[in-house]
N, C-alpha and C positions, 0 to 999 in steps of 0.2 A: 776542670771544664772550661775548653775558651770561649771566652768570650762576646760574641759577637758586637761589635760597632756599627750602629747607624749611622751614613754620612750627612753631615748635615744638609741641608737644601740650602743651591747655592742664593745667594742678595740677587733679589732679580729686580732690583731700586732702578739698573741701566735699564733695562729691557723694556718696562714701564715707561720708562721716560722716553726711551725710543717710540713706543707705540705712541703713546701721547704729544711725542712731536709729528709723527708721520700722521693721526687725525687731524692736528690742529691744521695741517700742508693740507689735508684732503678735502677739509672745509674751507679752509683760505679759496683756491682752486676752483670750489663750486660754486662761490661769491657770484660770480660775473654773473656765469647761469641762471643764475638764483632770480637775479636784477634782470636781465635781459627777457627773463619770462613774465614777472614782475611788471616790467613797463609796459609791456605788448597787451596787455591790457586794460591799458588807461589811455583814459582823454586828454585833452588840452589841460584843463583845469585840475584833475585828476596828478597829470606827468607833473602838474606847476607846484601845487600845494602840497599832494599830497607822494611821492616820489617814492622814499624807502617806506610804504606800509601798504599793504593789502587794500584798495580802496577798490566799494561796492556801489552799483552794479559792475559785472566784470564786459569790459567792452570788447566781443568775441569778433562782435563785426571790422574792430581792425585787421584782422587777419584777410579778410574781403576786402578790404580795401587797399593793403597790400597787396595781395598775388593781381590784383586789375593792374597796377604798378608793374612786378617785378616777373610775370608769367611769360612772357617773352627772353626777357634776360635768362630766366633757370630754365628753358630750352634751348638756345643758345649755347651757353657755358655746357650743360650736358651731352649738345651735339660733339662740340668740340672739344669736350673731357673724353670723350667716350673711342671716337675716333683717334686721337693721340694716345691714349692709353694702348688700343689695339697696335698700333704702329711699333710704341715701345715695346710692348711686352716680345712682340715678334722680331724687332731686329735685335733684344735684349737674349732674346733665348736661344740664336742663330750665331751671334756674336760672341755669347759666353760657353758654346760648344766648340766654334771655331779653336777660339785660344784657350781651350782646356785639354782638348781632344787631338784636336789635327796639327801636324807638326810642318812646319814650311819654314822656310828660308826670314831672318830675320824678326820670328814672330816673337820674341818677348820686347826688342825693341818698339816693335810697332804697338803692342799693348799698353806699355808705359806712354808710349807719345801721345796712346789715346786717354786713359788715366790722367794722366799729368793736364788737361782740361781741366780737368774738377776743380785744379788750385785756381784760374783764369775769372777773377770777378767777373760777373754776367754785366754791370752797368761799364769796363770798360768794352766791350762789342755792342752796346746800346744802340749810338751811334753809325758805326758801320753797318750795323743789322739793319738799322732804318733808312741807310739809303741803299742798301742791296735791294729791299723791298718795293721802294719806291720807283729805283730802277726798273725792276720787272716788274711795278704794274700791279704790284698784287696788295701795293694798301688796302684799306677800308674793304677786304676782303677777309672770309672764312678763314682761308688759307694761311695767312699773315698770322695767324693765331694757330693754326696747326701747324705748319713745317717747324718754326722752334720745337715745339714740345718732342718733334719726329726726329731732329735735330741733334737735341741738349742733352732728352732725356736718356739714351742709349747709351749716353758714356758713364751713368756709374750705373746704368743696367749693365751694362759687358760686366762691370767690375765683380757685381754681387754674383751675377749669375755664372760667372766661370769659377767663383767658390763654391756656388754646391756642387756643379758639376766636377771641377776637380774631384768632390769628395767620393762622388759614385764607384764603387769597386769598380778597375779596369776588367776586368772578368768577363763583367754582364755585357758590356761593349765586344767584348773577345767572342764570346760566344755567340751573338744574335750575327756578326760577320763571318762566323760557320757556316751561321746557316744563311746566310746570302743578303741579309739586311745591308741597305747601304745607308748613304749619311742622312737622308731625308728620315726613312724608317729608324734608324738610332735617335735620331732629334725626337719624333714624336710617340718611339714608344718605350722610350729608355729613360733620355733626358726628359722632357716634360713632366712624368709622373710623376718624377725624384726631385724633383724642383719646385713641386708647384708653393711649398712654405715659401721662397725667395722668390717666385713670381708674386704671391702675394702679398708679401711684404712693400716688392716694385709697385705693386698698381698700386696701393694705401697711398704711397709715399706721390707717385706722380700725379693721382686723382686729387689728390689736397692741394698740390700743385699748382694744379691746372685751375680746378674750383676755385682759388684763394688769389690767381693774378690779377693784376692791378693796371700796375703800373703800362704795360706795354701793350694792352688791350686802350688803355687812356689814349696812349696816341696813336694809335697806330688803325684806332677802327673810329671813324666818325657818324658812320652811320646808325643811329639810336637802334634800328631796325636789328644788328648783325652784335649790339654791345653784350656784354657779359656780367654775372649778377654783382660782381665786387664794383664793377665804373655804376651801375644801376643803385646801387646803393647808397654811394655816394653823392647822386646825383640826389637824391632823396633826403641825403643827410643834410646837403647843401638847401634844398627848400626848406625844412626844418630851421636850421641855423638863421637864415636870412631871414626868419620870421614872416616868411610868407604865407605857411598855414600853420600856425600854431598846435593843432589838431594831429599834424603828422606824427609828433613823438610818438604815441601807439603805433600806427601803422608802419614806421623805420625798425620799432625792435620789433613788432611780428615780422615784417620781412627781414631780419636776421636770422629767425627761429625759423622759417623755412628755410632761407637760403641754409642752415646746418642740418636740415634732413636727410637731402640726401646722405650725405659726410659720416652722419651717425649711421641710416642704414648702409651704409659701406664696411664701417670698424666693423659691425655686429655680424653681418655678412662675412668677413672676413679675419675677423678680430683674432681666433683661436692661430690661423695661418699665420697671419701676420705677427704675432708673438715667438712663433716657434720660430719663422725665419729670422727674425733678430738673433733670437740666442744660437741657433746653428752657425748664422752669422759670425757671430762674434766667437762661437768656440773656430769654426774653421782658419778664418781669417787669424 
């Protein structure tokens, strides 16, 4: 009678160590968020003497005080980010389709010339761009914030959308052409629906970039009523650091929390498509 040998269970110490390391890294990444929320409910004395512990009573009024300062900045940033994002998605989708499915002379050299712009550090074009916008009379206007996004955002967007559209079977486009579909119909009814993960990935990355933009708005916008949230929080932090209003410590961190809400909402709304787009783009590239 043949004896059955039960295989020994694999040694799982390495897996336990890996999971423990990931858990520690996750906790470390959450510490800044915890501190931001904690400090947003403190007044001046609590911020000074009980900075790292929960202090009672919680100062929920900090959020109201912060909103009175940053509400205009939030709406300005939202307007600039949404308008710029709409243009970037449209141009990226059209450009990705053109370089993925259309045939014309020098297509590949044009494509690589556009993609090569990704390797040019933005700081090299900062002063020439400022001089150009100054000559055009666009400084201290919202166009100074929207146009750079429309000009620079589609560079990466074309690269990403070309990757997605290239992966769509050509038979779908051929069958649509046989039914009389034109270029815009192909983009709208085939390229757009099948490239939603890529568009979601591009939307998240572009919106976060616009929302966190700091140096360019600081230099090009002098009118406080047109300023964006990152600069608004910077001015609030300067007020705190200069000691003008020591109680602004709580409102400052409350402003950080309020400024993070649109990004959190965006990620929860598009998180599934965002992760899917990252995975699919990595596989196709």
